[in-house]
Each structure stands twice: as C-alpha cells, then as structure tokens.
C-alpha positions as CSV (number, residue, x, y, z in Angstrom):
1,M,41.2,37.9,-43.1
2,R,43.8,38.1,-40.4
3,P,41.6,39.4,-37.5
4,A,39.1,36.5,-38.1
5,R,41.9,34.0,-37.9
6,R,43.1,35.5,-34.6
7,G,39.5,35.4,-33.2
8,G,39.2,31.7,-34.2
9,Q,42.6,31.0,-32.6
10,R,41.5,32.8,-29.4
11,L,38.3,30.8,-29.2
12,L,40.2,27.6,-29.6
13,G,42.6,28.8,-26.8
14,W,39.6,29.4,-24.5
15,V,38.2,26.0,-25.3
16,L,41.5,24.3,-24.6
17,F,41.9,26.4,-21.4
18,F,38.6,25.0,-20.3
19,V,39.6,21.4,-21.2
20,W,42.9,21.8,-19.2
21,A,41.1,23.4,-16.2
22,V,38.4,20.6,-16.1
23,S,41.2,18.0,-16.3
24,L,43.1,19.6,-13.5
25,S,40.0,20.0,-11.4
26,G,39.1,16.3,-12.0
27,L,42.6,15.3,-11.0
28,Q,42.4,17.5,-7.9
29,A,39.0,15.9,-7.0
30,L,40.5,12.4,-7.3
31,V,43.5,13.3,-5.1
32,W,41.3,15.2,-2.7
33,R,39.2,12.1,-2.2
34,D,42.1,9.9,-1.4
35,A,44.5,12.2,0.4
36,A,44.6,14.9,3.1
37,S,42.6,17.5,1.3
38,A,44.2,20.4,3.2
39,F,47.4,20.0,1.2
40,V,46.1,19.5,-2.3
41,P,46.7,22.5,-4.5
42,D,43.9,24.1,-6.4
43,A,45.4,23.3,-9.8
44,A,42.8,24.9,-12.0
45,L,43.1,28.2,-10.2
46,V,46.9,28.0,-10.4
47,L,46.5,27.5,-14.2
48,A,44.2,30.5,-14.3
49,V,46.9,32.7,-12.5
50,V,49.5,31.4,-15.0
51,V,47.3,32.4,-18.0
52,L,46.4,35.7,-16.4
53,A,50.1,36.5,-16.1
54,R,50.3,36.9,-19.9
55,A,46.6,37.6,-20.9
56,E,44.9,40.9,-21.4
57,A,43.3,42.5,-18.4
58,S,40.0,42.3,-20.2
59,D,40.3,38.5,-20.2
60,L,39.6,38.4,-16.5
61,V,35.9,37.7,-16.7
62,P,36.0,34.8,-19.2
63,L,39.0,33.4,-17.4
64,A,37.1,33.5,-14.0
65,F,33.9,32.1,-15.6
66,L,35.7,29.2,-17.3
67,T,37.7,28.4,-14.1
68,A,34.5,28.4,-12.0
69,C,32.7,26.2,-14.6
70,A,35.6,23.8,-14.5
71,R,35.5,23.6,-10.8
72,A,31.7,23.3,-10.8
73,A,32.0,20.2,-13.0
74,T,34.0,18.4,-10.3
75,S,32.6,19.8,-7.0
76,G,29.3,20.2,-5.2
77,E,29.6,24.0,-4.6
78,A,27.0,26.4,-5.8
79,P,27.9,27.8,-9.2
80,L,27.3,31.4,-8.1
81,V,29.7,30.9,-5.2
82,L,32.3,29.5,-7.5
83,V,32.0,32.3,-10.1
84,T,32.1,35.1,-7.5
85,G,35.0,33.4,-5.7
86,A,37.0,32.9,-8.9
87,L,36.3,36.5,-10.1
88,G,37.5,37.9,-6.7
89,A,40.5,35.7,-6.6
90,L,41.6,36.5,-10.1
91,F,40.9,40.2,-9.6
92,A,43.3,40.1,-6.6
93,A,45.9,38.4,-8.8
94,L,45.3,41.0,-11.5
95,L,45.9,43.8,-9.0
96,L,49.2,42.1,-8.0
97,R,50.1,42.0,-11.7
98,G,50.4,45.8,-11.5
99,V,53.1,45.5,-8.8
100,L,54.8,42.1,-9.6
101,E,55.9,40.3,-12.7
102,L,53.5,37.4,-12.6
103,S,55.3,35.5,-15.3
104,G,58.3,35.3,-13.0
105,A,58.7,32.7,-10.3
106,L,58.2,35.1,-7.3
107,G,55.2,37.0,-8.8
108,R,53.5,33.8,-9.9
109,T,54.0,32.2,-6.5
110,I,52.6,35.2,-4.5
111,A,49.7,35.7,-6.9
112,A,48.7,32.0,-6.6
113,L,49.0,32.2,-2.8
114,V,46.7,35.3,-2.7
115,A,44.3,34.0,-5.3
116,V,43.9,30.5,-3.8
117,F,43.7,31.8,-0.2
118,S,40.9,34.3,-1.0
119,F,39.1,31.7,-3.1
120,E,39.2,28.9,-0.5
121,A,38.3,31.3,2.4
122,W,35.3,32.5,0.3
123,I,34.2,28.9,-0.3
124,V,34.4,28.1,3.5
125,L,32.5,31.3,4.3
126,A,29.8,30.4,1.8
127,R,29.5,26.9,3.1
128,G,29.0,28.3,6.6
129,A,26.3,30.7,5.4
130,R,24.6,28.0,3.5
131,A,24.6,25.8,6.6
132,G,22.8,28.6,8.4
133,A,25.5,29.5,10.8
134,A,24.5,32.3,13.2
135,T,27.9,34.0,12.8
136,L,30.5,33.5,10.0
137,D,33.9,32.5,11.3
138,A,36.3,34.5,9.1
139,A,39.3,33.4,11.2
140,G,38.4,29.8,10.8
141,A,37.9,30.2,7.1
142,A,41.3,31.8,6.8
143,A,42.9,29.1,8.9
144,S,41.4,26.4,6.7
145,A,42.5,28.2,3.5
146,I,46.2,28.5,4.5
147,P,47.3,24.9,3.8
148,I,45.6,24.8,0.3
149,A,47.0,28.2,-0.5
150,L,50.6,27.2,0.5
151,A,50.3,24.0,-1.5
152,S,49.0,25.9,-4.5
153,A,51.8,28.5,-4.2
154,L,54.4,25.7,-4.2
155,A,52.6,24.2,-7.3
156,A,52.7,27.5,-9.0
157,L,56.4,27.9,-8.2
158,L,57.4,24.4,-9.4
159,L,54.8,23.8,-12.2
160,G,54.1,27.3,-13.5
161,P,56.5,27.1,-16.4
162,L,55.0,23.7,-17.5
163,L,51.4,25.0,-17.1
164,A,52.3,28.1,-19.3
165,R,53.4,25.7,-22.0
166,L,50.3,23.5,-22.1
167,P,49.2,23.0,-25.7
168,G,46.7,25.4,-27.1
169,L,47.1,28.3,-24.6
170,T,49.4,30.6,-26.6
171,P,46.5,32.3,-28.5
172,L,45.4,33.7,-25.1
173,W,48.7,35.5,-24.6
174,S,48.7,39.3,-25.1
175,R,50.5,40.7,-28.0
176,S,52.3,43.1,-25.7
177,W,54.2,40.3,-24.1
C-alpha cells in the first residue's frame, strides 16, 4: 500500500508544480507587458531548476514538458519550440548538477543562468527561423538572452530557497537527498 501512496503523492506534486509554473508564467507575462522585458526573469524556468536540484534525473522529461506547457499557456510561442527549448535548458542544468551542488546558492545561480540563457537564445533563434530569416543571428540571440539570464540568475539566488519551499513540491524530491 505504501508504493501506491507515494505514486499518488508524486502525481499531486507534479500537478502542483504545474500550477505554480503557470502562476509564475502568468505573473511574468503581466510584468513583461508593463516593464522592460529584457530584465524580467523567467520565473517558471527558475522554479524548474530549483525542483531539478532535488529531483531524480529521470524526472527531467516531465519537468521540461510541464514547464513548456506552463509557458505555452501564457505566450504565443510554438509548443514544439517551447518543449525542445525547456528540454535542452534543463538538460544543461542536469549536466551542471554533476559538477555543482544545485541546491546551494552558487550552483542554483549558475544553473539558472545557463538554463535561461540557452532557453531564451533558442526562442530568439526559433523566432528568426519562423520569420523566414535568410541567416540566423546566433550572436544577436545570445545578446538578447543575456539580460533575461542575468535577471533569472539573480532571482534564483534570492528566491531559490522560497521556491524550494512552495507547498506541494516535496513529493518530487528524491529520496537520496
């Protein structure tokens, strides 16, 4: 009976992660609309990095999928672009988890910086490809991703402990932590 209870708790944890990610994406969209969007952190992706710090490595795909779905609910980007971007960004953070302790301040900050930078650069490149650009401007994509990545890294540094304690997320933590 215990494994079924754990499975139900994990399902509830995933549902609540999605609710928190959609809420943060909605808040981000509201702030983006009214402020200089270059310095608004990608809060849902920062939350995903915080969860990835303590989750199993096998949770990467559902984490990326739910993060992309949360972002798709509040943006006009193509869902496939969001899913592949979130998967790549969180995979980069997972690779960093092998070198850094992501639940610590420095590791969490660097992982958020790398994840958000790669995600935002991917989005800019995809927009250029969708617009029919003759050549893709990787340098321009990187330049436009830097302010959002820095803002997200700062948010991960300052808000990471709070995001880790959001209600309902503890069933997603690995037993080895």
